[in-house]
N, C-alpha and C positions, 0 to 999 in steps of 0.2 A: 277416082279410084274407089268410090263408095261401093261399087258392085263387088269389090274383092275384099271387103272388110271382114266378113265372116267366111273363113276358108275351111269348111268341114271336111274337105277331101284330102287335106294334108296328111292326116294320120292314116286313113285308108290306103292312100297311094304308097305311103312308106311301108305299110304292112305287106302290100302286094309285092313291092320291090324286094323286101327281105325274103319273102318266100320264093321269089324269082331267083335270087342269088343262090339260095340253098338248093333248089331244084335244078338250076342250071349247072352248078358245079358237080352235083351228083350225076346228072345226065352225061356230062362231059368226061368226068374222071372215074366214075364208078357205074358204068352202064349195067353191071351185074345187079347192083342194088336197085337201079331204076327199072330193071326188067320185071320186078315183082311189085304189083300194085299195093299190096298191104304194107310193104316197106315204105313207099312214098306216103301213103296215108298216115302211117305211124310218125314219120319225121315231121310232116306238116302239122298234125294235131298236137304233137309234142311241143312244137314251137308256139302254137297258139295258146296252149294251156300254161306253159311256163311264163311267157310274156304277160299273160293275164294275171297270174299269181304274183309276179314281181311288180306289176303295174309299170312295165318298162317304157311304154310309149309316152313321149313327152306331152304333158298336158298343161304345164306351167309356162306362161308367157316369158318368164325370166330365165328359163332353163337354157343352158348353152352346152357346147361340147364337153366342157370340163365339169359340168354339173352332174352329180350322181354317176361318176365313172365307176364307183364301186358296184352300182346296180348292173352296169354293163358287164363287168367281170363275173358277177353272180350269175347272170344270164348265160354267159359262155360256159361257165363251170357246170351249171345245172343241165344245160342242153348237151354238153359234152358227155355227161353221165348217161343221158338218155340215148345219145348217138351210139355209144359203145355198148349200152345194155342190150341193144337189138342183137348184136353178134353173140352175146352170151345166151340169149333165148333161142336163137336158131342153131347154135352150136357150130358156127363157122365164121371165119373172117375172110372177106373177099380180098384176094391177093396176099396181103399181110397186114399185121397190126401197124407196122411203121407206115405203110402206105395209107391206111385209113387215118392215121394221126396226121399225116401231111394234108389229106383232103379236108379234115376238120379244121386244121389251123388255117388253111387257105380260105375256108368259109368265114372263119372269125376275122381274118384280115380284110376280106372284101366287105364284110358288114361294118367294120370299123372305118374303112375308107368311105363307105356310104354315109356313115354317121357324120363324118367331117363335111362331106358334100351337102348333107341335109341342112346342117346349121349354117353353112355358107349361103346356100340358096335361100333359106328362111330369112337370114339377115338382109340379103339383097332384096327379097320380096317385100319385106316390111319397110325398108328404106324408101321404096318407090310408092308406098301407100297400101300394100296388101296386108291382110290379116291385122288390121289396125283397130284401135278402140279410142273413141273420143272421151276424154276424162276432164273433170273439174274437181277442184278442192274447195271444201266449205270450211271456213275457219282458218286461223293462222296462229302458229306458235313456233317454238325454236326448231321444230323438226321440219318445217315447211321447205326450207332450202334443200334439206337432205332428200326429201321425197321428190322434189322438182328435178334433182340430178338424175334420179332413176327414170322419170318420165322423159327427160331430154335425150335419152339414148335411143337413136333411131332404130337400132337393131331390135328393140323390144316391141316396137309397133304402137307405142302410146302416142296419142295426139293430144298433148296437154294444152287446154284452152285457157287456163288461168284459175284464179281463186277468188272467193267471196269472203268478205269479212266486214264487220261493223265499224272497224277502225281504218279509215281511208289511208292509203299510202301512195307514194309516187312510183311504185313498182309498175313496169309495163304489163305485168301479168295480172294486175289487180282489176277485177271485173265489176265490183260494186258491193253494195250492202247485201247481207245474207237474204233479206226479204225479196231481193231482185233475182235470186238464183233460179227460182222455179220456172219462170217464163223463159229465161235464157236456156235452161236445160232442155225444155221442150222444143224451142225454136232451132237449137243447134244440134239436135239428135245426139245428145250425150249418151254414151253407153254405160259409163261407170262413174259413180260419185265417190270421192274420198273425203271423209269428214273427221275432223279432230273432235273427239268426244268431250274434251275439256271445255269446249266453247258452248256446250248445250246442256240444258237440264233434261231430265228423263222424258218429259212430254214433248219437248222439241225434237229429241232424237226419234221418239216414236212416230211423230208426225212426218219426219223426213223419210223414215223407213217405209211408212205407209204410202207416201207420195211416190217413192221409187217403185214399190211393188205394184202399185196401181197403174204405172206407166211403163212397165217392162224394162226398168233400169236397175242395174246391180249396184248395191251399196257396200262400201268397204269402210269400216270404222277403225280409226286409229285411236285405240282406247287409252283411257287412264284408269280411274277407279269406277267408271260407270258400268253397270251390269246390264247388258243387253243379251237376252237369251234367245236362242234359236236352235232347232234340231240340226240345222245344216251349217252352223257357223264353223269356221276354221281359221286358224291363225297362220299367216304367211309373213315372211321377213322381207322387207324392202330395205336393202342394205342392212342396217342394224335396227330398223324401226318395225315393231310388231304391228301388223294390220289385221283386223278382224273382219273376215268376209261373212256376211249374213245370208247369202243366197247362193251357196255353192252346192250343187246337186249332183247325184251320181251320173246323170246323162250329160253333164258338162264335158266328160272325158271322151276323147275320140274312140277309145276301145269300147266303151259302153255303147256308144252310138252304133258302132259296127255290129256288136252282138245283137242289139235290138233290131237293127235294120235287116240283118241276116235272118233273124227269126221271122220278121214280118214278111220278107220275100218268100221264104220257104213255106210258111203257113198259108199265106194268101194264094200262092201258086197251087198248093194242094187243094184248097177249097174251090178255086176257079176250075181246075181240071176235073176234080173228083165229084163235085157237087153242082156247081153252077152250070156246068156244061150240059147236063141233062135236066136240071130243075128249071132253068130259065125258059126253054121252049114249052115245058109242061105248064108252068104258071102263066105264060102268055095266053095259052088256050083257055085256061080256067078263068083268068081275070077278064078276058074279053067276053066270055059268055055272060058274065054278070054286069060288067060295067065297061062298055067299049071305050077305048082310049089308049093312051100310051102305057107300056108295060112298066117303064121306070119313072119314078118321081125324082126330080133333082131340085136341089135348093142350095143357095149360097150360104156357106157357114164360115166361121172364123177358125183358122188353124194355128200352126206354129207362128209365133210373133204376130198374131192377128192377121196373117195372110188369108185372103178370101179364096175359097175353092168351092167347086160344085160337089156336093155330097149326094150320093145316089142311094135310092131305096126302091124296093118293089112297091108299086102304087097300091095302097090299101084303102083309099078313099074314092068316093065319087068325085068327079071334077067339080071344083068349087073355087071361089075367089078368096077364101080365107086361109089357104094352105100355107102362105108365107108369113102370116102374122098371128096365127092362133094355134096353140098346141092342142093335140088331141086330148079330150077329157073323157071321163067315164060316161058310158052310154052315148057317145058322140054319134049323131045321126049321119055324119059325113062318112063314117067307116062302113065299108061294104061287109057282106057276110064272109067272103073269102078273106078280106082285110082283117077281120076280127081274129081269125085263126092265125094269119101271118104275124100279127102284132102280139098275140098271146104267146106264141112260140119264138118270137123275135126273128122269124124267117125273113121279114121285110127288110132287115138290116144287112142281109147277105151280100147285096151288090156293093157294099162298102169295101169288100175285099178288093175290088178294082181300085178304089181310092188308096187302099193300103199298098197294093202292088205299084201304083204310080207314084207313091211317096207322099201323098197329101195327108195320110192318116197312118196310125199304127193299129195293130190288133188290139192292144191294151193302152188305155190312156184316158184322160178326161173327155167326156162326151162333148162333141161340138154343138154349140147352140145356134139358133137362127140369129142373123145379124141384128134384128130388132131387139132380141133379148140380151145380146152382148152389150149393145149400147145402153140398155137399161141397167143391167146388173153391174157394169163397170163403175157406175156412179152410186149405186145403192147397196152393193155388197162389198165389204172390205176385202181387199186382196184378191178380188175376183180374177184379175188379169194374170195372176201368178200361174193359173192353169195353162196359159199360153206360152210358158217357157218350154213346153214339150209338145209333140204332135198330139192331136186328139185321137181317141180310140173308138173302135167299134163297141167295146165294153170297157168297164173300168171298175176300180175299187168301190166307188160310190154306188154303182149300179148293183154290185153284188151285196151291198149292205142295205139295200132297200130304197136308196135315194135315186130313183129313176122316174122317167115319165113326167106327168103334170106336176107343176109347182102350185100347190094349193095354199101354202102359208109360207111366211118368210123363213121359218126354220128349215124348210125343205132345201132351199137353195143355199142357205148358210152351211148346213151340214154336208151338202154335196160338195161345196167348195172346200170345206175342211178335209173331207176324205180325199179329194183330188190333190190337194197340197201335200197331204201325208204321203200319198203314192209317189208324187214327184220327188219328195225328199228321201224316201226309203226305197226307191226303185231297185229291183234286181230281176234277173231272168227267172229266178225261182218264184218271185212274187207274180210275175206275168203269167207263168204256167198255172199257179194256184188260182188266179182270177179267171183264166180260161176254163179250167175245170169247174169252178163254182158257177160260171155262166151257163155252161152246158147242163149242169145239174139243175139249176134254177129253171132253165127252159123246159126240162122234162117235168119238174114238179109244178111249174106254173107260178107266176108272180102276181101279187095283188094289184100292182100298179101297171101291169102289162096290158094296156088297152089303147 
């Protein structure tokens, strides 16, 4: 069942079904409303905006039908106001107010039935192994049995592997000494670590967090009076136990991923149709005149969760044997005359919009590096792999702040990673748009390290 552990389609499918229910009932019972395109656009956009503002779609593994029922009623009330506001704007009510009230209540009833079915299907899906997460606990105190009870609920999708502690016990879930946990975690593909802070000093906790970040594992601290600071930390309740999550980022939510992916598809489609459709054949002719060979240069890079993909660019160099192990440097003799213009204006990156459209990249995100550099930086740059919690981008915050291109000193890659992590922790659609505009502005002004 490992192929079904991460089910990112659950929330998008739920959103599509909700909109299907709303549109289906309106088409069936109020064809007069459905006959006007702007009415349908209004009702669909209203639903998207209201659910986004209320953060309605479930993102918490422990959420069930009875969880946050107040939020469901808030949604129905707010959407009801939006539903009837349309009639006030257009100055008429189709058939009668009572009839439209019946239609709206039927929509609410169907959405509630779907909510029941959603959690029943989710429970069944997790019981057979889908949407699961392998977890281990490090340390042991009086709260261990309580948190084990949470993990032992099949409907939540946790796969509890056991715990580590320096005081051996006869418990069947005891896995060994704390020093043995690191190898076990890597060998058993652990997704989340739960740690009792009372069992560690500051340096030990810091080392554990660094280990998890550098291996794409999420850490949850069950705190006492230890102070662990993070921009993305959040406290959740497991039964009555507070758990501090240190790596919870905006793009962990299904709705945020939908917004970002929708933006990626729309933006990449426009660029492919409006720019690449005519620019590609033109550049093919120009590049061939100076340096015969392939139009596109492709290279293996690491993306989301270190998944390898082919990254495409317009070829800007003469054919050479160092393309996959040596970055372009200032006055690089491998770069063609046309290539210098392409690289200076970043036009060589445009084919990556195909990568965005196919889902390997985003318009905005940490820049993907060559495999060789990833293997190097993951061992020499602290928290480097945190960049791979999200899809790589054509442009990013680090690039707009001057940390692009050749790495000439250690501070270059350290600051690049720092900017990338800040972007991951503070992501918003507004930030993406700001970075896109800054990238276009920098392309026109020219950048010092664009070579």
